[in-house]
Every structure is written in C-alpha cells, then in structure tokens.
N, C-alpha and C positions, 0 to 999 in steps of 0.2 A: 075294844076294837077287835074285829075279827081279822085274822091274818090268812094269807094265802100262801100255801107252800106245796111243793110237788109230793106225791106219794112216794115216788122213787126218783132219784136224781142219778142218771146214767151218763158217764162221759166215755165216748168211744164208739166202737162198732156195735150195732145190734146184734149181729151174728156172734160176736164174742160174748156178748151178755147172755144170749140164749144158750150157748154152749156151756159157759162157766156156770151159769145158774142152774140149768137142768141137770148138770152132772154132779152138782154139790148138794149139801144139806139144806142150803137156803132156796133151792128149787121148790121145795113144798111151801114155803113162806110166800114166794112169789106166785105159785099156782093158787094157793089159797086167796090171795089178793085179787088175782085175776078172775077167780070164780066168783068172788063176792061182787064183781062188777059185771058179771055176765059175759066175761070175755074167754075165749079159748086159752087153755093152759099150754105148758111146754111139755111134751112128752119125749124123754131122753133116748128112748130106742129109736126115735125118728132122726136123730142127730148123727149124721155120718162124719161130717167134717165141717169147720166153720164156713167155708164158702157156700155150703148148701143149707145150713141151718135155718135161714129165715124162710126159705122156700119150703122146707121139708117137715117142720114141725106140724103135729096134728092135734086136734082136740082129744081129750080123753073121752072114754065111753059114757061118762056120766054127765057130761056138760050139755047145755042147751046148744044145739048146732045149727041155729037158724042163721048165725051171722058169724063172720070172721074178718080179719084184718089183713090187708095186702100191702106191700110196699114194692115200688118198682125201683126207685132210687133212694140213696142214702145221703142226708145232709142237704146242703143248699150252696149255690155258688154266690148268693148275695151276702151282703153284710149290714142288714137293716138293723138300726138302732134298737128296735123294739123286740128282736127276736134273738134266742139264744142257740139257735140251730147250728150256726157255724162254729161257735165256741165249743159246742158240746160234741159235734162230729168231726170238726177239723176240716171241712170242706165239702165238696160235692163228689159223689161216685154214682155214675150212671148204672142202672141195673141191667138185668138180662130179661128181656120180655118173655122169652120161651120158658124161663125157669118160673117166673111168676105165674104164667099161664098153666104150667104143669101143676103148680101148687093149687090154684083155683080149680082145675079140673079134678085133681085128686080129692080135694075137700068137697066139691059138688057131688062127685060120683060115689065116693066112700062114706060121707057123712050127711049128705043132702043140704049142704050149705048152699044157699042161693042168694044171700045178701052179704055184699062185701064193702068194707070201708077202707079207703085209702088214707093212710096217715104219712104221705109223702110230703116234705117241706117244700119241694120244687117239682111237682108232678109234671107240669107242662114244659119244664126247661129244656129236656132232650127228647121232645115229642117226636121228630122224625126218626130217631135212632131206637127209642124204647117205647113211648106212649102209644103213638100210632100203630106200630106193628103188634103191640099188645092187644089194642082194640080190635084189630082185624082179626086176630086169632079168636078172640071172644065172640065176635059177630058170626065168624065161620062155624064155631063151635055151637053156639046157640041155634043157628040156622039148620045144621045137620042133626043135632041131638034133640031139637025141640024143647030144650030146656030154657026157661026164662030166668034171667039172672038180673039182679039189681046192684047198682054201685052208688056209693055216697062219698062225698070228700069233706069230712068234719074239719080238716085244716083248710086254710085259704088257699087260693090258686092265684098265681101271678097272671092277672088278666092280660097283660101286655104280650104273654105268649100264646093267648087264645087265638085261634083262627077259626073260619067258617068250617073248613074241612074238619078240624079237630072237634068243634062242637057237634057237627053232624054225626061223626064216628062215635062220639061219646053217647048221643041220643040213641043211636042204633044199638050200641052195646048194652044199654039199660041203665045209664046214668040218670039219677032223679035229682 
C-alpha cells in the first residue's frame, strides 16, 4: 500500500518558518527541496524582519523565474473536518494587500515573474478589505505597465464568498 505524507509539516506562522529556516543551516535543505519542485527558494538577505518575510523573499539567480507563490492571508476562519489549516495556523489572519502587491511588482520587475499561484486557505474570506484592493492594484499596474500577469488558485476557494464583482475583478487581473 502506498502512503501519503507531507514533505514538510509546519506548525505556526509561515513568516516565522521563512525567517528561522532561511537564517539557519536547514535553509539549504529547504531550498534544495523547493528547487527540486521548481519553486522559488528563500534568500536570507531579503528577510529584514518576520512581519515582512513572506512578502520580501526573492528567488535566487539560478532558479527558473517564470512562476512564484503569493499569499494574502494566513490560515482559515473555518473548522472544516477535512482540513488541517486551522490546527496548523491557529486561526485566520488577514493580509496586507499593499505588501503582497509590492512583492508581486518586485518579482515581476526584477525577476520577470508573470505567473503567480495563490496558496491561501481562505483567499475570498476578507475580500472587501484584502482581495479586492489587491486585484484593483494588479489591474492598475497591468494597465499602466502593459505587463500581462496570470494567476492560479491551486487551493480550493470557498465559493459562497464569491461575488460577481469579485469574479469580474479576478478575470480582469488575469486569473485563469
């Protein structure tokens, strides 16, 4: 029988993970794992403090820079029986759309990243305060810069939080 287990099991804040891992000897092991999956690694010189860690890490020069991961929020407010998000993250923390947009812009302009995957467990939950403002920033940026961006949501989204306005903004921003 084949068994399914996680490659890494992390409890707590992703920011804390990025800071502690990137600044330790185990950072090389995690970066090797991420590189083997074609994902951007963690560059310690870009981590100034734990509040900015997730928004400020950058891919290393040797990596394929066609795609990157974004997160707006951390955790999930739900307690679904099939999901471990709440027990791993301890609840829901809304993100800062301007920080996520700064990271997107930095990765796009400095590394040529144009494909972004959202790994939020509750991307639509705080859409009025977080997601919609982020989408409007992306649309404005794409319009002014002429850059075409693509977004994907490998994690599921809570459809009950989807509105026509949100769907239209997502399409205009480049969600596929």
